DODO-981478 format. One record per atom (N, C-alpha, C): atom name; y, x, z; residue number from 1; residue in three letters. Coordinates in Angstrom, 1 decimal. Atoms other than C-alpha are relative to their C-alpha. Last residue first. Example, Ala and Ser with C-alpha at 12.3 -4.5 7.8 and 13.67 -1.06 7.14 Angstrom:
2
{site "N", {-1.1, -0.9, 0.0}, 2, "SER"}
{site "CA", {-1.1, 13.7, 7.1}, 2, "SER"}
{site "C", {1.1, -0.8, 0.8}, 2, "SER"}
{site "N", {-1.2, 0.9, 0.0}, 1, "ALA"}
{site "CA", {-4.5, 12.3, 7.8}, 1, "ALA"}
{site "C", {1.2, 0.9, 0.0}, 1, "ALA"}
END
This chain:
110
{site "N", {-0.5, -0.3, -1.5}, 110, "PHE"}
{site "CA", {-83.1, -74.1, 0.2}, 110, "PHE"}
{site "C", {1.0, 0.7, -0.5}, 110, "PHE"}
{site "N", {-0.5, -1.5, 0.2}, 109, "ARG"}
{site "CA", {-84.2, -75.6, -3.6}, 109, "ARG"}
{site "C", {0.5, -0.3, 1.9}, 109, "ARG"}
{site "N", {-1.1, 0.1, -1.2}, 108, "VAL"}
{site "CA", {-86.8, -79.0, -2.9}, 108, "VAL"}
{site "C", {0.5, 1.5, -0.5}, 108, "VAL"}
{site "N", {-0.9, -0.4, 0.9}, 107, "ASP"}
{site "CA", {-89.1, -78.8, -6.4}, 107, "ASP"}
{site "C", {1.8, -0.1, 1.0}, 107, "ASP"}
{site "N", {-0.1, -1.3, 0.9}, 106, "LYS"}
{site "CA", {-92.1, -78.3, -4.7}, 106, "LYS"}
{site "C", {1.5, 0.1, -0.7}, 106, "LYS"}
{site "N", {0.2, 0.1, 1.6}, 105, "LYS"}
{site "CA", {-91.7, -81.0, -2.1}, 105, "LYS"}
{site "C", {0.6, 1.0, -0.7}, 105, "LYS"}
{site "N", {-1.2, 0.1, 1.0}, 104, "ILE"}
{site "CA", {-92.0, -79.5, 1.3}, 104, "ILE"}
{site "C", {0.0, -0.1, -1.2}, 104, "ILE"}
{site "N", {0.4, 0.3, 1.3}, 103, "ARG"}
{site "CA", {-94.3, -79.7, 4.5}, 103, "ARG"}
{site "C", {1.1, -0.3, -0.9}, 103, "ARG"}
{site "N", {-0.6, 0.9, 0.7}, 102, "LYS"}
{site "CA", {-93.4, -77.9, 7.3}, 102, "LYS"}
{site "C", {-0.5, -0.3, -1.6}, 102, "LYS"}
{site "N", {0.9, 0.1, 0.9}, 101, "ALA"}
{site "CA", {-94.7, -75.4, 9.9}, 101, "ALA"}
{site "C", {0.5, -1.3, -0.7}, 101, "ALA"}
{site "N", {-0.6, 1.0, 0.6}, 100, "VAL"}
{site "CA", {-93.0, -73.7, 13.0}, 100, "VAL"}
{site "C", {-0.6, -0.5, -1.5}, 100, "VAL"}
{site "N", {-1.4, 0.7, -0.7}, 99, "PHE"}
{site "CA", {-94.0, -71.6, 15.6}, 99, "PHE"}
{site "C", {0.6, -0.9, -0.9}, 99, "PHE"}
{site "N", {-1.1, 1.2, 0.8}, 98, "CYS"}
{site "CA", {-97.4, -70.7, 14.0}, 98, "CYS"}
{site "C", {1.0, -0.7, 1.3}, 98, "CYS"}
{site "N", {-0.2, 1.6, -0.6}, 97, "VAL"}
{site "CA", {-99.5, -68.0, 16.1}, 97, "VAL"}
{site "C", {1.3, -0.5, -0.6}, 97, "VAL"}
{site "N", {-1.4, 0.6, 0.7}, 96, "ASN"}
{site "CA", {-100.1, -64.5, 14.6}, 96, "ASN"}
{site "C", {-0.1, -1.3, 0.1}, 96, "ASN"}
{site "N", {0.2, 0.7, 1.1}, 95, "GLN"}
{site "CA", {-102.6, -63.1, 17.2}, 95, "GLN"}
{site "C", {1.1, -0.5, -0.6}, 95, "GLN"}
{site "N", {0.5, -1.2, 1.0}, 94, "LYS"}
{site "CA", {-102.2, -59.5, 19.1}, 94, "LYS"}
{site "C", {-0.4, -1.3, -1.2}, 94, "LYS"}
{site "N", {1.5, -0.6, -0.6}, 93, "LYS"}
{site "CA", {-101.6, -61.8, 22.4}, 93, "LYS"}
{site "C", {-0.7, 0.7, -1.3}, 93, "LYS"}
{site "N", {0.5, 0.5, -1.1}, 92, "ILE"}
{site "CA", {-98.5, -63.8, 20.6}, 92, "ILE"}
{site "C", {-1.6, 0.8, 0.1}, 92, "ILE"}
{site "N", {1.2, -0.5, -1.0}, 91, "MET"}
{site "CA", {-97.4, -62.2, 17.3}, 91, "MET"}
{site "C", {0.0, -0.3, 1.6}, 91, "MET"}
{site "N", {-0.5, -1.0, -0.5}, 90, "HIS"}
{site "CA", {-95.0, -64.5, 15.2}, 90, "HIS"}
{site "C", {-0.9, 0.3, 0.9}, 90, "HIS"}
{site "N", {0.5, -0.6, -1.0}, 89, "TYR"}
{site "CA", {-95.8, -67.1, 12.5}, 89, "TYR"}
{site "C", {0.8, 1.3, 0.9}, 89, "TYR"}
{site "N", {-0.5, -1.6, -0.8}, 88, "CYS"}
{site "CA", {-94.2, -68.9, 10.5}, 88, "CYS"}
{site "C", {-0.4, 0.1, 0.9}, 88, "CYS"}
{site "N", {0.4, -0.2, -1.5}, 87, "ALA"}
{site "CA", {-95.9, -71.9, 8.1}, 87, "ALA"}
{site "C", {0.6, 1.6, 0.5}, 87, "ALA"}
{site "N", {-0.7, -1.7, -0.2}, 86, "TYR"}
{site "CA", {-95.1, -73.3, 4.6}, 86, "TYR"}
{site "C", {-0.1, 0.0, 1.9}, 86, "TYR"}
{site "N", {0.1, -0.3, -1.1}, 85, "ILE"}
{site "CA", {-97.2, -76.2, 3.2}, 85, "ILE"}
{site "C", {0.5, 1.3, 0.2}, 85, "ILE"}
{site "N", {0.8, -1.1, -0.6}, 84, "ASN"}
{site "CA", {-96.4, -76.9, -0.4}, 84, "ASN"}
{site "C", {0.0, -0.2, 1.8}, 84, "ASN"}
{site "N", {-0.8, -0.8, -0.9}, 83, "PHE"}
{site "CA", {-95.8, -80.1, -2.1}, 83, "PHE"}
{site "C", {-0.5, 1.2, 0.3}, 83, "PHE"}
{site "N", {-1.4, -0.1, 0.6}, 82, "ASP"}
{site "CA", {-96.7, -81.9, -5.4}, 82, "ASP"}
{site "C", {0.9, 0.4, 1.1}, 82, "ASP"}
{site "N", {-0.1, 0.9, 0.8}, 81, "GLY"}
{site "CA", {-100.6, -81.1, -4.3}, 81, "GLY"}
{site "C", {1.7, 0.2, -0.3}, 81, "GLY"}
{site "N", {0.6, 1.3, -0.5}, 80, "ALA"}
{site "CA", {-100.9, -79.2, -1.4}, 80, "ALA"}
{site "C", {0.6, -1.1, -0.9}, 80, "ALA"}
{site "N", {-0.2, 1.2, 0.9}, 79, "PRO"}
{site "CA", {-100.2, -75.4, -2.0}, 79, "PRO"}
{site "C", {-0.8, -1.5, 0.7}, 79, "PRO"}
{site "N", {1.5, 0.6, 0.6}, 78, "TRP"}
{site "CA", {-100.4, -73.1, 0.6}, 78, "TRP"}
{site "C", {0.5, -1.2, -0.8}, 78, "TRP"}
{site "N", {0.2, 1.4, 1.0}, 77, "THR"}
{site "CA", {-97.6, -70.9, 1.7}, 77, "THR"}
{site "C", {-1.2, -0.3, -0.5}, 77, "THR"}
{site "N", {1.2, 0.1, 0.7}, 76, "VAL"}
{site "CA", {-97.4, -68.2, 4.7}, 76, "VAL"}
{site "C", {0.3, -1.3, -0.8}, 76, "VAL"}
{site "N", {-0.1, 1.3, 0.8}, 75, "GLU"}
{site "CA", {-94.4, -66.5, 6.3}, 75, "GLU"}
{site "C", {-1.4, -0.3, -1.0}, 75, "GLU"}
{site "N", {0.9, 0.3, 0.8}, 74, "MET"}
{site "CA", {-95.3, -63.8, 9.0}, 74, "MET"}
{site "C", {0.4, -1.4, -1.0}, 74, "MET"}
{site "N", {0.1, 1.3, 0.2}, 73, "ILE"}
{site "CA", {-92.7, -62.4, 11.4}, 73, "ILE"}
{site "C", {-0.6, 0.0, -1.3}, 73, "ILE"}
{site "N", {0.7, -0.2, 1.0}, 72, "GLN"}
{site "CA", {-92.6, -58.9, 13.4}, 72, "GLN"}
{site "C", {-0.2, -1.8, -0.5}, 72, "GLN"}
{site "N", {0.9, 0.9, -0.2}, 71, "ILE"}
{site "CA", {-89.9, -58.5, 16.1}, 71, "ILE"}
{site "C", {-0.8, -0.4, -1.7}, 71, "ILE"}
{site "N", {1.4, -0.5, 0.3}, 70, "ASN"}
{site "CA", {-88.3, -55.1, 15.6}, 70, "ASN"}
{site "C", {-1.0, -1.1, -0.1}, 70, "ASN"}
{site "N", {0.0, -0.6, 1.3}, 69, "LYS"}
{site "CA", {-84.7, -56.6, 15.6}, 69, "LYS"}
{site "C", {-1.3, 0.3, -0.7}, 69, "LYS"}
{site "N", {1.2, 0.7, 1.0}, 68, "ASN"}
{site "CA", {-85.2, -58.9, 18.3}, 68, "ASN"}
{site "C", {0.0, 0.4, -1.0}, 68, "ASN"}
{site "N", {1.4, 0.2, -1.1}, 67, "LYS"}
{site "CA", {-83.3, -56.8, 21.5}, 67, "LYS"}
{site "C", {-1.3, -0.5, -1.5}, 67, "LYS"}
{site "N", {0.3, -1.2, -0.6}, 66, "GLU"}
{site "CA", {-80.6, -55.7, 18.9}, 66, "GLU"}
{site "C", {-1.3, 0.1, 0.4}, 66, "GLU"}
{site "N", {-0.8, -0.8, -1.0}, 65, "ASN"}
{site "CA", {-79.5, -58.9, 17.4}, 65, "ASN"}
{site "C", {-1.0, 1.4, 0.5}, 65, "ASN"}
{site "N", {0.0, -1.3, 0.7}, 64, "LYS"}
{site "CA", {-80.6, -61.7, 14.8}, 64, "LYS"}
{site "C", {1.0, 1.2, 1.1}, 64, "LYS"}
{site "N", {-0.8, -0.3, 0.5}, 63, "PRO"}
{site "CA", {-81.6, -64.6, 17.1}, 63, "PRO"}
{site "C", {0.3, 1.5, -0.4}, 63, "PRO"}
{site "N", {-0.5, -1.2, 0.0}, 62, "TYR"}
{site "CA", {-85.0, -65.1, 17.7}, 62, "TYR"}
{site "C", {1.1, 0.4, -0.9}, 62, "TYR"}
{site "N", {1.0, -0.7, -0.9}, 61, "LYS"}
{site "CA", {-85.9, -68.5, 18.6}, 61, "LYS"}
{site "C", {0.1, 1.6, 0.3}, 61, "LYS"}
{site "N", {0.3, 0.7, -1.5}, 60, "SER"}
{site "CA", {-83.1, -70.3, 17.4}, 60, "SER"}
{site "C", {-0.8, 0.7, 0.7}, 60, "SER"}
{site "N", {-1.1, -0.8, -0.6}, 59, "PHE"}
{site "CA", {-82.9, -67.7, 14.3}, 59, "PHE"}
{site "C", {0.4, -0.7, 1.4}, 59, "PHE"}
{site "N", {0.5, -1.6, 0.0}, 58, "LEU"}
{site "CA", {-86.4, -68.8, 13.1}, 58, "LEU"}
{site "C", {1.2, 0.7, 0.9}, 58, "LEU"}
{site "N", {0.8, -0.6, -1.3}, 57, "GLU"}
{site "CA", {-85.8, -72.6, 14.1}, 57, "GLU"}
{site "C", {-0.3, 1.7, 0.1}, 57, "GLU"}
{site "N", {-0.1, 0.7, -0.7}, 56, "LYS"}
{site "CA", {-82.9, -72.9, 11.5}, 56, "LYS"}
{site "C", {-1.0, 0.2, 1.5}, 56, "LYS"}
{site "N", {-1.3, -1.1, -0.7}, 55, "HIS"}
{site "CA", {-83.8, -70.2, 9.0}, 55, "HIS"}
{site "C", {0.7, -0.6, 1.6}, 55, "HIS"}
{site "N", {0.1, -0.4, -1.3}, 54, "ASN"}
{site "CA", {-87.0, -71.6, 8.4}, 54, "ASN"}
{site "C", {1.1, 0.5, 0.6}, 54, "ASN"}
{site "N", {0.9, 1.1, -0.7}, 53, "TRP"}
{site "CA", {-87.0, -73.3, 5.0}, 53, "TRP"}
{site "C", {-0.1, 0.2, 1.4}, 53, "TRP"}
{site "N", {1.4, 0.3, 0.4}, 52, "GLY"}
{site "CA", {-84.4, -70.6, 4.0}, 52, "GLY"}
{site "C", {-0.7, -1.0, 0.5}, 52, "GLY"}
{site "N", {0.1, 1.2, 0.3}, 51, "LYS"}
{site "CA", {-81.2, -68.5, 4.5}, 51, "LYS"}
{site "C", {-1.4, -0.4, -0.6}, 51, "LYS"}
{site "N", {-0.8, 0.6, -0.5}, 50, "THR"}
{site "CA", {-80.6, -65.4, 6.1}, 50, "THR"}
{site "C", {0.0, -1.8, 0.1}, 50, "THR"}
{site "N", {-0.8, 0.8, 1.0}, 49, "PRO"}
{site "CA", {-83.5, -63.6, 5.1}, 49, "PRO"}
{site "C", {0.8, -1.1, 0.9}, 49, "PRO"}
{site "N", {0.1, 1.1, 0.3}, 48, "ALA"}
{site "CA", {-85.1, -61.5, 7.7}, 48, "ALA"}
{site "C", {1.1, -0.8, -0.8}, 48, "ALA"}
{site "N", {0.0, -0.1, 1.6}, 47, "HIS"}
{site "CA", {-84.7, -57.7, 7.4}, 47, "HIS"}
{site "C", {-0.4, -1.4, 0.0}, 47, "HIS"}
{site "N", {-1.3, -0.6, 0.6}, 46, "GLU"}
{site "CA", {-83.6, -57.2, 11.2}, 46, "GLU"}
{site "C", {0.3, -0.4, -1.4}, 46, "GLU"}
{site "N", {-0.8, 1.0, -0.2}, 45, "ILE"}
{site "CA", {-86.3, -60.2, 12.2}, 45, "ILE"}
{site "C", {1.5, 0.8, -0.6}, 45, "ILE"}
{site "N", {-0.8, -0.1, -1.3}, 44, "THR"}
{site "CA", {-88.7, -57.9, 10.8}, 44, "THR"}
{site "C", {1.2, -0.9, 0.2}, 44, "THR"}
{site "N", {-1.5, -1.0, -0.3}, 43, "TYR"}
{site "CA", {-90.6, -58.7, 7.8}, 43, "TYR"}
{site "C", {0.3, 0.0, 1.3}, 43, "TYR"}
{site "N", {-0.2, -0.2, -1.7}, 42, "SER"}
{site "CA", {-94.2, -60.4, 6.4}, 42, "SER"}
{site "C", {1.4, 0.8, 0.1}, 42, "SER"}
{site "N", {-1.2, -1.3, -0.1}, 41, "THR"}
{site "CA", {-95.0, -62.3, 3.2}, 41, "THR"}
{site "C", {0.4, 0.3, 1.8}, 41, "THR"}
{site "N", {0.2, -0.4, -1.3}, 40, "LYS"}
{site "CA", {-98.1, -64.4, 2.2}, 40, "LYS"}
{site "C", {1.0, 1.1, -0.1}, 40, "LYS"}
{site "N", {-1.3, -1.1, -0.3}, 39, "ASP"}
{site "CA", {-98.3, -66.6, -0.7}, 39, "ASP"}
{site "C", {-0.2, 0.3, 1.5}, 39, "ASP"}
{site "N", {-0.8, -0.5, 1.6}, 38, "SER"}
{site "CA", {-100.7, -69.0, -2.7}, 38, "SER"}
{site "C", {0.7, 1.0, 0.4}, 38, "SER"}
{site "N", {-1.5, 0.2, 0.3}, 37, "PRO"}
{site "CA", {-102.6, -69.3, 0.9}, 37, "PRO"}
{site "C", {0.4, 0.4, -1.3}, 37, "PRO"}
{site "N", {-0.9, -1.1, 0.4}, 36, "ALA"}
{site "CA", {-106.4, -69.6, 1.0}, 36, "ALA"}
{site "C", {1.3, -0.2, -0.4}, 36, "ALA"}
{site "N", {0.5, -0.9, 1.2}, 35, "GLY"}
{site "CA", {-107.8, -72.4, 2.7}, 35, "GLY"}
{site "C", {1.0, 1.1, -0.2}, 35, "GLY"}
{site "N", {-0.4, 0.1, 1.2}, 34, "LEU"}
{site "CA", {-106.4, -75.3, 4.5}, 34, "LEU"}
{site "C", {-0.2, 1.2, -1.0}, 34, "LEU"}
{site "N", {-0.3, 1.6, 0.4}, 33, "GLU"}
{site "CA", {-108.3, -76.1, 7.5}, 33, "GLU"}
{site "C", {0.5, 0.1, -1.3}, 33, "GLU"}
{site "N", {0.9, 0.9, 0.3}, 32, "LYS"}
{site "CA", {-109.6, -72.4, 7.9}, 32, "LYS"}
{site "C", {-0.3, -1.2, -0.4}, 32, "LYS"}
{site "N", {0.7, -0.3, 1.1}, 31, "TYR"}
{site "CA", {-106.5, -70.8, 7.3}, 31, "TYR"}
{site "C", {-1.6, -0.8, -0.4}, 31, "TYR"}
{site "N", {-0.6, 0.8, 1.1}, 30, "MET"}
{site "CA", {-104.8, -72.7, 9.8}, 30, "MET"}
{site "C", {-0.9, 0.3, -1.3}, 30, "MET"}
{site "N", {0.0, 1.5, -0.1}, 29, "GLU"}
{site "CA", {-107.1, -71.8, 12.5}, 29, "GLU"}
{site "C", {0.7, -0.4, -1.5}, 29, "GLU"}
{site "N", {1.3, 0.1, 0.5}, 28, "GLN"}
{site "CA", {-107.0, -67.9, 11.4}, 28, "GLN"}
{site "C", {-0.6, -1.4, 0.2}, 28, "GLN"}
{site "N", {0.1, -0.1, 1.4}, 27, "TYR"}
{site "CA", {-103.1, -67.9, 11.2}, 27, "TYR"}
{site "C", {-1.4, -0.5, -0.4}, 27, "TYR"}
{site "N", {-0.3, -1.3, 0.0}, 26, "THR"}
{site "CA", {-103.1, -69.1, 15.1}, 26, "THR"}
{site "C", {-0.2, 0.0, -1.7}, 26, "THR"}
{site "N", {1.0, -0.4, 0.3}, 25, "LYS"}
{site "CA", {-102.4, -73.0, 16.1}, 25, "LYS"}
{site "C", {0.3, 1.6, -0.6}, 25, "LYS"}
{site "N", {0.5, -0.8, -0.7}, 24, "GLY"}
{site "CA", {-99.2, -72.8, 18.1}, 24, "GLY"}
{site "C", {-1.9, 0.1, -0.5}, 24, "GLY"}
{site "N", {-0.6, -1.0, -1.0}, 23, "VAL"}
{site "CA", {-97.6, -75.4, 16.1}, 23, "VAL"}
{site "C", {-0.7, 0.5, 0.9}, 23, "VAL"}
{site "N", {0.5, -1.4, 0.1}, 22, "TYR"}
{site "CA", {-99.8, -76.8, 13.5}, 22, "TYR"}
{site "C", {0.7, 0.8, 0.7}, 22, "TYR"}
{site "N", {1.7, 0.1, -0.3}, 21, "ASN"}
{site "CA", {-99.8, -80.7, 14.8}, 21, "ASN"}
{site "C", {-0.5, 1.8, -0.5}, 21, "ASN"}
{site "N", {0.4, -0.4, -1.0}, 20, "THR"}
{site "CA", {-96.0, -80.3, 14.3}, 20, "THR"}
{site "C", {-1.8, 0.1, 0.6}, 20, "THR"}
{site "N", {1.5, 0.4, -0.1}, 19, "LEU"}
{site "CA", {-95.5, -80.7, 10.8}, 19, "LEU"}
{site "C", {-0.5, 0.8, 1.3}, 19, "LEU"}
{site "N", {0.7, -1.1, -1.1}, 18, "THR"}
{site "CA", {-92.1, -80.9, 10.1}, 18, "THR"}
{site "C", {-1.3, -0.3, 0.3}, 18, "THR"}
{site "N", {0.8, 0.6, -1.3}, 17, "VAL"}
{site "CA", {-91.8, -82.9, 6.9}, 17, "VAL"}
{site "C", {-0.1, 1.1, 0.9}, 17, "VAL"}
{site "N", {0.4, -1.4, -1.0}, 16, "ILE"}
{site "CA", {-89.4, -82.1, 3.9}, 16, "ILE"}
{site "C", {-0.6, -0.7, 1.4}, 16, "ILE"}
{site "N", {0.0, -1.3, 0.4}, 15, "ASP"}
{site "CA", {-89.0, -84.3, 0.8}, 15, "ASP"}
{site "C", {-0.4, 1.1, 0.8}, 15, "ASP"}
{site "N", {-0.9, -0.7, 0.0}, 14, "GLN"}
{site "CA", {-90.0, -87.7, 2.2}, 14, "GLN"}
{site "C", {-0.2, 1.0, -0.7}, 14, "GLN"}
{site "N", {-1.1, 0.2, 0.7}, 13, "GLN"}
{site "CA", {-92.1, -90.2, 0.7}, 13, "GLN"}
{site "C", {1.3, 1.2, 0.6}, 13, "GLN"}
{site "N", {0.1, -0.7, 1.2}, 12, "GLU"}
{site "CA", {-95.4, -88.4, 1.8}, 12, "GLU"}
{site "C", {1.2, -0.6, -0.7}, 12, "GLU"}
{site "N", {-0.6, -1.8, -0.2}, 11, "ALA"}
{site "CA", {-93.9, -89.4, 5.6}, 11, "ALA"}
{site "C", {-0.6, 0.6, -1.4}, 11, "ALA"}
{site "N", {-1.8, -0.2, -0.2}, 10, "ALA"}
{site "CA", {-94.1, -93.1, 5.0}, 10, "ALA"}
{site "C", {0.6, 1.6, -0.1}, 10, "ALA"}
{site "N", {-0.8, -0.2, -1.5}, 9, "HIS"}
{site "CA", {-98.1, -92.9, 4.2}, 9, "HIS"}
{site "C", {1.4, 0.2, -0.3}, 9, "HIS"}
{site "N", {-0.2, 1.2, -0.8}, 8, "SER"}
{site "CA", {-99.8, -94.7, 1.1}, 8, "SER"}
{site "C", {0.9, 0.7, 1.3}, 8, "SER"}
{site "N", {-1.3, 0.4, 0.3}, 7, "PRO"}
{site "CA", {-99.3, -91.2, -0.8}, 7, "PRO"}
{site "C", {0.5, -1.5, 0.2}, 7, "PRO"}
{site "N", {-0.1, 1.5, 0.5}, 6, "SER"}
{site "CA", {-102.1, -90.1, 1.0}, 6, "SER"}
{site "C", {1.0, -0.3, -0.5}, 6, "SER"}
{site "N", {-0.8, 0.2, 1.5}, 5, "THR"}
{site "CA", {-102.0, -86.2, 1.2}, 5, "THR"}
{site "C", {-0.2, -1.4, -0.7}, 5, "THR"}
{site "N", {0.3, 0.9, 1.6}, 4, "CYS"}
{site "CA", {-102.9, -85.8, 4.7}, 4, "CYS"}
{site "C", {0.6, -0.4, -1.0}, 4, "CYS"}
{site "N", {-1.3, 0.9, 0.6}, 3, "PHE"}
{site "CA", {-103.2, -83.0, 6.9}, 3, "PHE"}
{site "C", {-0.4, -1.0, -0.8}, 3, "PHE"}
{site "N", {-0.3, -0.2, 1.5}, 2, "ALA"}
{site "CA", {-106.0, -82.6, 9.0}, 2, "ALA"}
{site "C", {1.2, -0.5, -0.5}, 2, "ALA"}
{site "N", {-0.2, 1.0, 0.8}, 1, "MET"}
{site "CA", {-105.8, -82.8, 12.9}, 1, "MET"}
{site "C", {0.2, 0.2, -1.3}, 1, "MET"}
END
């Protein structure tokens, strides 16, 4: 399902929208659909920022503890008009798989 950027949709009026249609997609699938990202970063849970657009989902899935400290996370940002699409990936069977994605208005602060 493609991401709709039409202002006539009610979801467009919201500053932050969870994009469940991307959950479970690989980075390659999203890259093919959305094109080249504007930003890509990675870190381990041990070094994960504790505040941000995804901290609730990230730390509910991977609490910051000894067991999870070396889990690799990748965050990717795509521009989408007045919004950005943010996706957070973890490694599943040697592929980066999205476990949370959101469309966030560019002027929203975390």
